[in-house]
C-alpha positions as CSV (number, residue, x, y, z in Angstrom):
1,M,0.0,0.0,0.0
2,N,1.6,3.3,-1.1
3,K,0.7,6.2,1.1
4,K,0.5,9.6,-0.5
5,W,1.7,11.2,2.8
6,S,4.6,10.2,4.9
7,S,5.8,11.1,8.3
8,D,8.4,13.5,6.8
9,K,5.6,15.3,4.9
10,V,3.5,15.6,8.1
11,K,6.5,16.9,10.1
12,D,7.3,19.4,7.3
13,V,3.7,20.7,7.3
14,Q,3.7,20.9,11.1
15,R,6.8,23.0,11.0
16,W,5.3,25.3,8.4
17,L,2.1,25.7,10.4
18,V,4.1,26.7,13.5
19,K,6.2,29.2,11.5
20,R,3.1,30.6,9.8
21,W,0.7,30.7,12.7
22,P,2.7,30.3,16.0
23,E,-0.1,31.5,18.2
24,S,-2.3,28.6,17.0
25,F,0.1,25.7,16.4
26,A,3.1,26.2,18.7
27,Q,3.6,23.5,21.3
28,G,2.9,24.3,24.9
29,P,1.1,23.3,28.0
30,D,-2.0,25.5,27.3
31,L,-3.1,25.8,23.7
32,R,-6.2,27.6,22.4
33,P,-8.9,25.5,20.9
34,L,-9.1,25.8,17.1
35,S,-12.3,26.5,15.1
36,L,-14.1,23.4,13.9
37,Q,-13.6,24.2,10.2
38,I,-9.8,25.1,10.6
39,H,-8.8,22.6,7.9
40,K,-10.6,24.5,5.2
41,E,-8.8,27.7,6.3
42,I,-5.4,25.9,6.1
43,L,-6.1,24.4,2.7
44,E,-6.8,27.8,1.3
45,H,-3.1,28.5,1.7
46,R,-2.0,25.8,-0.8
47,D,-0.4,28.5,-3.1
48,E,1.9,29.4,-0.2
49,Y,2.9,25.9,0.6
50,P,2.3,23.3,-2.2
51,Q,2.8,20.3,0.0
52,L,-0.6,20.9,1.7
53,S,-3.1,18.2,1.0
54,G,-6.3,17.0,2.7
55,R,-4.7,13.8,4.0
56,V,-1.6,15.6,5.4
57,V,-3.6,18.4,7.0
58,R,-5.9,15.8,8.5
59,E,-3.0,13.9,10.0
60,V,-1.3,17.1,11.3
61,L,-4.5,18.3,12.9
62,K,-5.1,14.9,14.5
63,R,-1.7,15.0,16.1
64,H,-2.1,18.5,17.2
65,T,-5.6,18.2,18.7
66,T,-4.7,15.0,20.6
67,S,-1.7,16.5,22.2
68,Y,-1.6,17.1,26.0
69,G,-1.4,20.9,25.6
70,Y,-4.4,21.1,23.2
71,L,-6.6,18.8,25.3
72,Y,-5.7,20.8,28.5
73,G,-6.4,24.1,26.7
74,S,-9.8,22.7,25.5
75,T,-10.8,22.0,29.1
76,K,-9.7,25.5,30.2
77,H,-10.8,27.9,27.4
78,D,-14.4,28.8,26.5
79,K,-13.8,30.0,23.0
80,R,-12.5,28.6,19.7
81,Y,-10.1,30.6,17.5
82,N,-9.4,30.8,13.8
83,L,-6.0,31.3,12.2
84,K,-6.1,35.0,12.6
85,G,-6.6,34.7,16.3
86,E,-10.2,35.8,16.4
87,A,-12.8,34.1,18.6
88,V,-15.2,32.3,16.2
89,G,-17.1,29.9,18.4
90,L,-17.6,28.3,21.8
91,V,-16.3,25.0,23.2
92,S,-19.4,23.0,24.2
93,G,-19.8,21.1,27.4
94,E,-19.6,17.8,25.5
95,Q,-16.4,18.8,23.8
96,R,-14.9,19.9,27.1
97,E,-15.9,16.7,28.8
98,W,-14.5,14.6,25.9
99,A,-11.2,16.5,26.1
100,R,-11.1,15.9,29.9
101,S,-11.8,12.2,29.6
102,T,-9.2,11.8,26.7
103,L,-6.6,13.7,28.7
104,K,-7.2,11.4,31.8
105,A,-7.0,8.3,29.6
106,K,-3.7,9.5,28.0
107,Q,-2.3,10.3,31.5
108,K,-3.3,6.8,32.8
109,E,-1.7,5.1,29.8
110,A,1.5,7.1,30.3
111,Q,1.5,6.1,34.0
112,K,1.0,2.5,33.1
113,I,3.9,2.6,30.6
114,R,6.2,4.2,33.2
115,K,5.2,1.7,35.8
116,E,5.9,-1.2,33.4
117,A,9.3,0.3,32.6
118,R,10.2,0.6,36.3
119,Q,9.1,-3.0,36.9
120,K,11.2,-4.2,34.0
121,L,14.2,-2.3,35.3
122,K,13.7,-3.8,38.7
123,E,13.5,-7.3,37.2
124,Q,16.7,-6.7,35.2
125,R,18.5,-5.5,38.4
126,R,17.2,-8.5,40.4
127,T,18.4,-11.0,37.8
128,Q,21.8,-9.3,37.4
129,A,22.5,-9.0,41.1
130,P,22.9,-12.7,42.0
131,T,25.2,-13.3,39.0
132,A,27.3,-10.3,39.9
133,K,27.8,-11.7,43.4
134,K,28.8,-15.1,42.1
135,N,31.3,-13.6,39.6
136,A,32.8,-11.1,42.0
137,T,36.4,-11.6,43.0
138,I,37.8,-10.5,46.3
139,R,41.0,-8.6,46.0
140,P,43.4,-8.1,48.9
141,A,43.0,-4.7,50.5
142,P,45.9,-2.2,50.6
143,H,48.2,-2.4,53.6
144,G,46.4,-2.3,56.9
145,L,42.8,-1.8,55.7
146,A,41.7,-5.4,55.6
147,N,41.5,-5.7,59.3
148,R,39.3,-2.6,59.8
149,V,36.6,-3.5,57.3
150,S,36.4,-7.3,57.3
151,A,36.3,-7.5,61.0
152,S,32.8,-6.3,61.0
153,R,31.6,-8.9,58.4
154,S,30.9,-12.4,59.4
155,S,32.9,-15.1,57.7
156,E,29.7,-16.9,56.6
157,S,28.6,-14.4,54.0
158,N,29.3,-15.2,50.3
159,G,29.2,-11.6,49.0
160,P,32.3,-9.6,48.1
161,V,33.9,-7.7,50.9
162,I,33.8,-4.0,50.3
163,K,36.9,-2.2,51.5
164,Y,37.4,1.5,51.7
165,K,40.5,3.7,51.7
166,T,41.0,6.1,54.5
167,A,40.8,9.7,53.4
168,R,43.9,11.8,53.9
169,R,43.2,15.3,54.7
170,R,45.6,18.2,54.2
171,I,45.0,21.6,55.7
172,V,46.0,24.3,53.2
173,K,46.9,27.5,54.9
174,P,46.7,30.7,52.8
175,D,49.9,32.4,52.1
176,T,50.5,35.5,54.3
177,E,50.4,38.7,52.4
178,R,53.8,40.0,51.5
179,T,54.6,43.6,50.9
180,V,57.5,44.3,48.8
181,E,59.0,47.7,48.7
182,I,60.8,48.7,45.6
183,A,63.4,51.4,46.0
184,S,63.3,54.0,43.4
């Protein structure tokens, strides 16, 4: 199946829309709702940007109107705006409720994905931890440190012994100010 539009075309049209009408299409946390017939207004500008087609504009608007910022803006704002930034209509209660429920569903899905990723990471760490202990080698500590650290560990544990170096501290005193007199 040969598509007439590709992801690259859609991204190019998105960039053009943001450059041409930044107040309507720029990304953000609180976008203004667009008028219901905005696709017709966009398609009137085909002479400016020949890559505009009905399918590409439909895909661009689908991506834009299902973004978090647009859905949040639809729940917050009362009016819809055209490309010129003029208020042309109202956001109905049904549309606001649809935006609110869609936003909650997207947030739940994102939380579920993050939770699954955390669990997967925990499982990876859990499966790697026992093998790391089995493959660990115990190296002799530098002079005099073995007695301090290993005395606290019982001889029955199988894990590697962690040994720390003692910190050496130096006190650095500032140089005293010297006044040099030059004879003239």
